[in-house]
C-alpha positions as CSV (number, residue, x, y, z in Angstrom):
1,M,21.2,59.6,-71.7
2,T,22.2,62.4,-69.4
3,V,25.7,61.9,-68.1
4,T,26.2,62.5,-64.3
5,I,29.5,64.0,-63.2
6,Y,30.2,64.1,-59.5
7,I,32.4,66.9,-58.1
8,P,32.8,67.1,-54.3
9,R,31.7,70.2,-52.4
10,D,33.2,69.1,-49.1
11,S,35.4,71.6,-47.4
12,G,38.5,69.5,-47.9
13,A,37.9,69.3,-51.7
14,L,37.0,73.0,-51.9
15,A,40.3,73.9,-50.1
16,L,42.1,72.0,-52.9
17,G,40.3,73.8,-55.8
18,A,37.0,71.8,-56.3
19,E,35.0,75.0,-57.0
20,K,37.2,76.1,-59.8
21,V,37.1,72.5,-61.2
22,A,33.3,72.6,-61.0
23,K,33.1,75.9,-62.9
24,A,35.5,74.6,-65.6
25,V,33.5,71.4,-66.0
26,A,30.2,73.4,-66.3
27,Q,31.9,75.6,-68.9
28,E,33.0,72.6,-71.0
29,I,29.6,71.0,-70.8
30,E,28.0,74.2,-72.2
31,T,30.7,74.9,-74.8
32,R,30.6,71.3,-76.1
33,G,26.8,71.1,-75.9
34,L,26.9,67.9,-73.9
35,D,23.9,66.3,-72.2
36,A,25.5,66.2,-68.8
37,K,24.7,67.3,-65.3
38,I,26.9,68.0,-62.2
39,V,26.2,66.6,-58.8
40,R,28.1,68.2,-55.9
41,N,28.6,65.2,-53.7
42,G,30.7,64.8,-50.5
43,S,34.2,63.6,-50.5
44,R,35.1,59.9,-50.2
45,G,38.0,61.0,-47.9
46,L,41.0,60.3,-50.2
47,Y,42.4,63.8,-49.7
48,W,45.6,63.4,-51.6
49,L,43.5,62.7,-54.7
50,E,41.1,65.6,-54.3
51,P,39.6,67.2,-56.2
52,M,38.5,63.8,-57.3
53,V,35.9,63.8,-60.1
54,E,33.8,60.8,-60.9
55,V,31.6,60.0,-63.9
56,A,28.8,57.6,-64.0
57,T,29.1,55.3,-67.0
58,E,27.3,52.1,-68.0
59,A,30.1,50.1,-66.6
60,G,30.0,52.0,-63.2
61,R,31.8,55.0,-61.9
62,V,35.1,56.1,-63.2
63,A,37.3,58.5,-61.2
64,Y,39.9,61.1,-62.1
65,G,42.2,63.0,-59.7
66,P,43.7,65.1,-58.4
67,I,42.2,67.5,-60.9
68,S,42.9,71.2,-61.3
69,A,40.9,73.5,-63.5
70,K,43.5,73.5,-66.2
71,D,43.2,69.7,-66.6
72,V,39.5,69.9,-67.4
73,A,39.6,70.6,-71.2
74,S,42.0,67.8,-71.8
75,L,39.8,65.4,-69.7
76,F,36.9,66.2,-72.0
77,D,39.1,65.8,-75.1
78,A,40.0,62.3,-73.7
79,G,36.3,61.4,-73.3
80,L,35.7,62.0,-69.7
81,A,31.9,61.9,-70.3
82,S,32.2,58.2,-71.2
83,G,35.0,57.3,-68.8
84,G,37.8,57.7,-71.3
85,E,41.5,57.2,-70.5
86,H,43.6,60.1,-69.3
87,K,46.8,60.5,-67.3
88,L,44.7,61.3,-64.3
89,S,42.4,58.3,-64.6
90,L,42.0,56.4,-61.4
91,G,39.5,53.8,-62.8
92,D,36.8,52.3,-60.5
93,P,37.1,54.4,-57.3
94,E,35.9,51.4,-55.3
95,K,39.0,49.5,-56.4
96,I,41.5,52.2,-55.2
97,P,43.3,50.2,-52.4
98,F,42.6,52.9,-49.8
99,L,38.9,52.5,-50.3
100,A,38.8,48.8,-51.2
101,K,40.3,47.9,-47.8
102,Q,37.7,49.8,-45.8
103,T,34.6,48.6,-44.0
104,R,32.2,51.4,-44.6
105,L,29.1,51.3,-42.4
106,T,28.7,54.8,-41.1
107,F,30.3,56.4,-44.2
108,A,28.7,54.0,-46.7
109,R,27.0,56.8,-48.7
110,C,29.6,59.5,-48.2
111,G,31.0,60.6,-51.6
112,I,28.4,58.5,-53.5
113,T,25.0,60.2,-53.1
114,D,23.8,63.8,-53.5
115,P,24.0,65.0,-49.9
116,L,20.8,67.0,-50.2
117,S,18.7,64.5,-52.1
118,L,16.4,62.6,-49.7
119,E,15.4,60.4,-52.6
120,D,19.0,59.5,-53.2
121,Y,19.5,58.8,-49.5
122,R,16.5,56.5,-49.4
123,N,17.6,54.7,-52.6
124,H,20.9,53.9,-50.9
125,G,19.4,52.4,-47.8
126,G,18.5,55.5,-45.8
127,L,15.6,55.7,-43.4
128,K,15.3,52.0,-42.9
129,G,16.7,52.3,-39.4
130,L,14.2,55.0,-38.5
131,E,11.3,52.9,-40.0
132,N,12.4,50.0,-37.8
133,A,12.7,52.2,-34.7
134,I,9.2,53.6,-35.2
135,A,7.8,50.0,-35.2
136,M,9.5,49.2,-31.9
137,T,9.0,50.3,-28.3
138,P,11.5,52.9,-27.0
139,A,12.9,50.4,-24.5
140,D,13.6,47.9,-27.4
141,V,15.3,50.6,-29.4
142,V,17.6,51.4,-26.5
143,K,18.3,47.7,-25.9
144,Q,19.3,47.3,-29.6
145,V,21.7,50.2,-29.4
146,T,23.1,48.8,-26.1
147,D,23.5,45.3,-27.5
148,S,25.4,46.6,-30.5
149,G,28.2,47.7,-28.2
150,L,28.2,51.2,-29.7
151,R,30.4,53.5,-27.6
152,G,30.7,57.3,-27.9
153,R,32.9,58.2,-30.8
154,G,33.7,61.7,-29.4
155,G,36.6,60.4,-27.3
156,A,35.2,59.2,-24.0
157,G,34.0,55.8,-25.4
158,F,31.0,55.7,-23.0
159,P,28.4,53.1,-24.0
160,T,25.7,55.0,-26.0
161,G,22.9,52.7,-25.0
162,I,23.5,53.3,-21.2
163,K,23.4,57.0,-21.7
164,W,20.1,56.7,-23.7
165,K,18.6,54.4,-21.0
166,T,19.3,56.9,-18.3
167,V,17.4,59.6,-20.2
168,L,14.6,57.1,-21.0
169,D,14.2,56.2,-17.4
170,T,14.2,59.8,-16.2
171,T,10.8,61.4,-15.9
172,A,10.4,65.0,-17.2
173,D,8.1,67.2,-19.2
174,R,10.8,67.9,-21.8
175,K,13.9,66.0,-23.0
176,Y,16.5,66.9,-25.5
177,I,18.9,65.3,-28.0
178,V,22.1,67.4,-28.4
179,C,24.6,66.5,-31.1
180,N,28.1,67.6,-30.3
181,A,29.5,68.8,-33.6
182,D,32.1,71.0,-32.1
183,E,34.9,69.0,-33.7
184,G,38.0,70.9,-32.5
185,D,40.8,68.4,-32.4
186,S,43.6,68.8,-34.8
187,A,43.7,66.1,-37.4
188,T,40.0,65.3,-37.1
189,F,37.4,65.8,-39.8
190,A,35.1,62.9,-39.6
191,D,32.2,64.9,-38.2
192,R,32.6,67.6,-40.8
193,M,32.9,65.2,-43.6
194,I,29.7,63.3,-42.8
195,M,27.7,66.4,-42.2
196,E,28.8,67.8,-45.6
197,G,28.6,64.4,-47.4
198,D,25.7,62.6,-45.8
199,P,23.7,64.9,-43.5
200,F,20.5,62.8,-43.5
201,V,22.3,60.0,-41.7
202,L,22.8,62.3,-38.7
203,I,19.2,63.6,-38.9
204,E,18.0,60.0,-38.9
205,G,20.2,59.0,-36.0
206,M,19.1,62.0,-33.9
207,T,15.4,61.2,-34.7
208,I,15.9,57.6,-33.6
209,A,17.5,58.9,-30.4
210,G,14.5,61.1,-29.8
211,I,12.0,58.3,-30.3
212,A,14.0,56.0,-28.0
213,T,14.3,58.4,-25.1
214,G,11.1,60.5,-25.4
215,A,12.9,63.6,-26.5
216,T,11.0,65.8,-29.0
217,K,13.7,68.4,-29.7
218,G,17.2,68.2,-31.0
219,F,20.1,70.6,-31.5
220,V,23.2,70.2,-33.5
221,Y,26.0,72.4,-32.1
222,I,28.5,73.1,-34.9
223,R,31.6,75.3,-34.6
224,S,31.6,78.5,-36.7
225,E,34.8,77.4,-38.5
226,Y,32.6,74.8,-40.3
227,P,30.4,77.2,-42.5
228,H,29.9,74.6,-45.2
229,A,28.8,72.0,-42.7
230,V,26.4,74.5,-41.1
231,A,24.9,75.4,-44.5
232,T,24.5,71.7,-45.6
233,M,22.9,70.7,-42.3
234,Q,20.5,73.6,-42.4
235,K,19.3,72.7,-45.9
236,A,19.1,69.1,-45.0
237,V,16.9,69.8,-42.0
238,E,14.6,71.9,-44.2
239,V,14.3,69.0,-46.7
240,A,13.7,66.5,-44.0
241,R,11.0,68.7,-42.3
242,K,9.3,69.3,-45.7
243,A,9.3,65.5,-46.4
244,G,7.8,64.7,-43.0
245,V,10.9,63.0,-41.6
246,L,10.9,65.7,-39.0
247,G,7.9,67.3,-37.4
248,V,4.9,66.5,-35.2
249,N,4.4,63.1,-37.0
250,V,7.7,61.6,-37.9
251,M,7.2,59.6,-41.1
252,G,3.4,59.5,-40.3
253,S,3.9,58.1,-36.9
254,P,2.6,59.5,-33.6
255,N,6.2,60.4,-32.7
256,A,7.2,64.1,-32.7
257,F,10.7,65.3,-33.2
258,D,12.3,68.4,-34.7
259,M,15.7,69.9,-34.6
260,E,17.7,73.1,-35.1
261,I,21.3,73.9,-36.1
262,R,23.1,76.1,-33.7
263,V,26.5,77.7,-34.4
264,G,29.1,78.0,-31.7
265,A,31.9,80.6,-31.6
266,G,34.6,78.0,-31.8
267,A,36.1,77.7,-28.3
268,Y,37.8,74.3,-27.9
269,V,36.4,73.8,-24.4
270,C,32.9,73.8,-25.9
271,G,33.6,70.3,-27.2
272,E,33.3,69.3,-23.6
273,E,29.6,68.4,-23.1
274,T,28.7,70.6,-20.1
275,S,30.5,73.7,-21.6
276,L,28.6,73.0,-24.8
277,L,25.3,73.0,-22.9
278,N,26.2,76.3,-21.3
279,S,26.9,77.8,-24.7
280,L,23.7,76.4,-26.1
281,E,21.8,78.1,-23.3
282,G,23.5,81.4,-24.2
283,K,25.9,81.4,-21.3
284,R,29.7,81.5,-21.3
285,G,31.2,78.2,-22.3
286,I,32.7,76.9,-19.0
287,V,32.7,73.5,-17.5
288,R,29.9,72.4,-15.1
289,A,30.7,70.2,-12.1
290,K,29.2,66.7,-12.3
291,P,27.0,65.4,-10.9
292,P,24.3,66.0,-11.9
293,L,24.9,64.2,-15.2
294,P,23.5,65.8,-18.3
295,A,21.4,62.7,-18.8
296,I,19.5,63.7,-15.5
297,Q,19.8,67.5,-15.7
298,G,21.2,68.7,-19.0
299,L,20.1,71.4,-21.4
300,F,17.9,73.9,-19.5
301,G,17.9,71.5,-16.6
302,K,16.2,68.7,-18.5
303,P,17.3,65.1,-19.2
304,T,19.5,65.3,-22.3
305,V,21.3,62.9,-24.5
306,I,24.6,64.4,-25.7
307,N,26.3,62.3,-28.3
308,N,29.0,63.0,-30.9
309,V,28.1,63.2,-34.6
310,I,29.6,59.8,-35.5
311,S,27.9,58.1,-32.5
312,L,24.5,59.3,-33.7
313,A,25.3,58.7,-37.4
314,S,26.2,55.1,-36.5
315,V,22.8,54.4,-35.0
316,P,20.8,54.1,-38.3
317,I,23.0,51.1,-39.5
318,V,22.5,49.5,-36.0
319,M,18.7,49.9,-36.3
320,D,18.7,48.8,-40.0
321,R,21.0,45.7,-39.8
322,G,20.6,44.8,-36.2
323,A,22.8,44.9,-33.1
324,Q,24.6,41.6,-33.9
325,H,25.6,42.8,-37.4
326,Y,27.3,45.8,-35.9
327,K,28.8,44.0,-33.0
328,D,30.4,41.4,-35.3
329,F,32.9,44.0,-36.2
330,G,35.7,45.1,-33.8
331,M,37.6,43.5,-30.9
332,G,37.2,43.3,-27.1
333,R,34.8,46.0,-25.9
334,S,35.4,48.1,-28.9
335,R,32.7,47.0,-31.3
336,G,31.7,48.2,-34.8
337,T,33.8,50.4,-37.0
338,I,35.8,53.6,-36.4
339,P,36.5,56.3,-38.9
340,I,40.2,56.8,-38.5
341,Q,41.5,60.2,-39.7
342,I,45.0,60.2,-41.0
343,A,46.7,63.6,-41.1
344,G,50.0,65.4,-40.5
345,N,53.1,64.2,-42.4
346,A,51.3,61.3,-44.0
347,K,51.6,60.3,-47.7
348,H,48.0,59.2,-47.9
349,G,46.0,61.5,-45.6
350,G,42.3,60.9,-45.4
351,L,39.5,59.1,-43.7
352,F,39.7,55.3,-43.3
353,E,36.7,53.5,-41.8
354,A,37.5,50.1,-40.5
355,A,36.6,47.7,-37.7
356,F,38.5,48.2,-34.4
357,G,41.7,46.1,-34.2
358,L,44.1,47.3,-36.9
359,T,47.5,48.0,-35.4
360,L,48.9,51.5,-35.4
361,G,51.7,50.3,-37.6
362,E,49.3,49.0,-40.2
363,I,47.4,52.4,-40.2
364,V,50.6,54.5,-40.5
365,D,52.8,52.4,-42.8
366,E,50.4,50.4,-45.0
367,I,47.3,52.6,-45.2
368,G,48.9,56.0,-44.6
369,G,51.9,55.1,-46.8
370,G,54.4,56.5,-44.3
371,T,55.5,60.1,-44.5
372,V,55.0,62.5,-47.4
373,T,58.6,63.7,-46.9
374,G,59.9,60.2,-47.2
375,R,61.8,60.5,-43.9
376,P,61.3,57.9,-41.1
377,V,58.3,58.2,-38.9
378,K,59.4,59.4,-35.5
379,A,56.1,59.7,-33.6
380,V,52.3,59.5,-34.1
381,Q,49.9,61.4,-32.0
382,V,46.6,59.6,-31.6
383,G,43.5,61.4,-30.3
384,G,44.0,65.0,-31.2
385,P,46.1,67.6,-29.4
386,L,45.5,65.9,-26.0
387,G,46.5,62.5,-27.2
388,A,49.8,60.7,-26.4
389,Y,52.7,60.5,-28.8
390,F,53.5,56.9,-29.7
391,P,56.9,55.9,-30.9
392,R,57.5,53.1,-33.5
393,S,58.2,50.6,-30.7
394,L,54.4,50.9,-29.8
395,F,53.2,50.4,-33.4
396,D,52.0,46.9,-32.6
397,T,49.2,48.5,-30.4
398,P,45.8,47.6,-31.8
399,F,43.3,50.4,-32.4
400,D,41.1,49.7,-29.4
401,Y,40.0,51.8,-26.4
402,E,41.4,49.5,-23.8
403,A,44.7,48.7,-25.6
404,F,45.6,52.3,-26.0
405,A,44.6,53.1,-22.4
406,A,46.9,50.2,-21.3
407,K,49.8,52.1,-22.9
408,D,49.0,55.5,-21.4
409,G,47.3,56.6,-24.6
410,L,43.8,57.3,-25.8
411,I,41.9,56.9,-29.1
412,G,39.9,60.1,-28.6
413,H,38.1,61.0,-31.8
414,A,40.4,58.7,-33.8
415,G,42.5,61.5,-35.3
416,I,46.1,60.5,-36.1
417,T,48.9,63.0,-36.8
418,V,52.1,61.6,-38.2
419,F,55.5,63.2,-37.5
420,D,58.8,62.4,-39.2
421,D,62.3,62.3,-37.6
422,S,62.7,66.1,-37.8
423,A,60.1,66.7,-35.1
424,D,61.3,68.1,-31.8
425,M,59.3,66.5,-29.1
426,L,60.2,69.1,-26.5
427,K,58.5,71.7,-28.7
428,Q,55.5,69.4,-29.0
429,A,55.3,69.0,-25.3
430,R,55.4,72.8,-24.9
431,F,52.7,73.1,-27.5
432,A,50.4,70.9,-25.5
433,M,50.8,73.0,-22.4
434,E,50.4,76.2,-24.4
435,F,47.3,74.9,-26.2
436,C,45.8,74.1,-22.8
437,A,46.7,77.5,-21.4
438,I,45.1,79.3,-24.3
439,E,41.9,77.2,-24.5
440,S,41.3,76.7,-20.8
441,C,38.0,78.1,-19.6
442,G,39.7,79.1,-16.4
443,K,37.3,77.5,-14.0
444,C,39.6,75.0,-12.3
445,T,43.1,75.9,-11.0
446,P,45.0,72.8,-12.1
447,C,44.2,73.5,-15.8
448,R,44.3,77.3,-15.7
449,I,47.5,77.7,-13.6
450,G,49.1,74.3,-14.3
451,S,49.3,74.7,-18.0
452,T,50.8,78.2,-17.8
453,R,53.5,77.0,-15.3
454,G,54.0,74.0,-17.6
455,V,54.9,76.3,-20.5
456,E,57.3,78.3,-18.3
457,T,59.0,75.1,-17.0
458,I,59.4,73.5,-20.3
459,D,61.0,76.7,-21.6
460,K,63.5,76.4,-18.8
461,I,64.4,72.9,-19.8
462,A,64.9,74.1,-23.4
463,H,67.3,76.7,-22.1
464,N,69.2,74.1,-20.0
465,I,68.1,75.7,-16.7
466,E,68.2,73.0,-14.0
467,P,66.8,70.4,-16.5
468,E,66.5,67.5,-14.1
469,K,64.8,69.6,-11.4
470,N,62.4,71.1,-14.0
471,L,61.6,67.8,-15.6
472,A,60.5,66.6,-12.2
473,L,58.4,69.7,-11.8
474,V,56.7,69.1,-15.1
475,T,55.9,65.6,-14.1
476,D,54.5,66.8,-10.8
477,L,52.4,69.4,-12.7
478,C,51.1,66.8,-15.0
479,N,50.0,64.6,-12.1
480,T,48.1,67.5,-10.6
481,M,46.4,68.4,-13.8
482,K,45.5,64.8,-14.7
483,F,43.8,64.1,-11.4
484,G,42.7,67.5,-10.3
485,S,41.1,69.1,-13.4
486,L,37.4,69.3,-13.9
487,C,37.3,68.1,-17.5
488,A,39.4,66.4,-20.2
489,L,41.1,69.6,-21.4
490,G,43.2,69.9,-18.2
491,G,43.0,66.2,-17.4
492,F,44.3,64.9,-20.8
493,T,47.0,67.6,-21.5
494,P,49.5,65.4,-19.5
495,Y,49.2,62.7,-22.1
496,P,51.1,64.4,-24.9
497,V,53.5,66.0,-22.4
498,M,54.5,62.9,-20.5
499,S,54.5,60.6,-23.6
500,A,57.0,63.0,-25.2
501,I,59.2,62.9,-22.1
502,N,59.0,59.2,-21.6
503,H,59.3,58.0,-25.2
504,F,61.7,60.6,-26.5
505,P,64.0,61.5,-23.6
506,E,66.8,62.5,-25.9
507,D,64.8,65.6,-27.0
508,F,64.8,66.8,-23.3
509,R,68.4,66.4,-22.6
510,P,70.7,69.4,-22.2
511,T,72.1,70.5,-25.5
512,P,75.9,71.2,-25.6
513,V,76.7,74.8,-25.2
514,A,79.2,76.1,-27.8
515,Q,82.3,77.5,-26.1
516,A,84.6,80.2,-27.5
517,A,88.1,79.0,-28.3
518,E,90.8,80.6,-26.1
């Protein structure tokens, strides 16, 4: 029987040497004359173990990692093809605690299937949601998504079903589905990971959105820094189109839906939906004033659903298992699961999908394993570069949209960056202002000018120039930016700045000036 060896081709694994490992494995197969094949799958998201190679045996999969090319020969000597023991053996990957503790709904196939095999996708439960959607009325599809409690995973947390209903109820000769894959937040990689590891789930989700709202055309807007995701999505769309999943008769139904992959230049502000629409239309990526909402007048002035990758990729499981199944996970108004991305100074960095409700402390200490340096955790930034810094005293906060908002934070795209006690929070506050100044589209004054003045003022604090007066000025600037900016870039920059000031005041106090001895 042909042995199947799985080696990830996800960007994270490639960055850690997966391509060299794949070449070395192929060489060993040829040299030893083995009956084996290599499948380039996505990553399971345990990045401290990548490249993680898995072998399909009669007893199930056996994993090894992290592997470098020089380990490959010894792995074959130890009987890798039959799951033999080796110092890099990890055993059954499903029993690795980081994976075993997860609730994988959206990422259920990621790291398991061949990303570009539609047959593999179908054999692992794919397309059932789309089949169900085709058999329903558009209004019933929208109702099921609404009843599931699914909220936008891009950061805003707006109810997905309500957005879809607005587009469904708006009459127009043309409607669009736009997938926001401009994943620009530091510490976030969920969008990239699923596009590279399970692209058909996004295609299925977008097609369901099209059927539900009457849209016949979809666009995936991916940043140019994601070349592997772009290539995988393009190939997957071709496969889906050839198989009749996309086209004038979706899976033999009267519904038409097709889609294209578009590549953005990589401006952070194009992660904001109206800037993204401008960029898609070939214009400069700057924010539009709202109203009108994109659901009424979006791409090319037509009703448009704009959803994040994970929002759309979560729809197939909702349509397959039902609204109640999805809604049974989570807490409060945060229903379902959330792919938490653990990064920064974390011992076990990676993607952890779980129901809403874990505390921040559980995520950082138990799942993330604390810091890789072994030093105490000082702060955790949740929600990307515009998220608040949480000190250990707030680690009892449950991962929930409302709970974080109540403590002046936000979940954002669920990226978590861990800092140890060597972090200087004044420098982090300055970085937030500088990031905003660099990435601002320049349309509104609070963001454009406020961030630049913010950098200058924090520099004065760092140099002990009237620190109390300048701290008050930074606070005033933050209020102006928060309530006066047109979009989240300027409006959310105060979160990291003010949380750093409020939770770590010692880093903003004047430092003693050395005096020369007389």
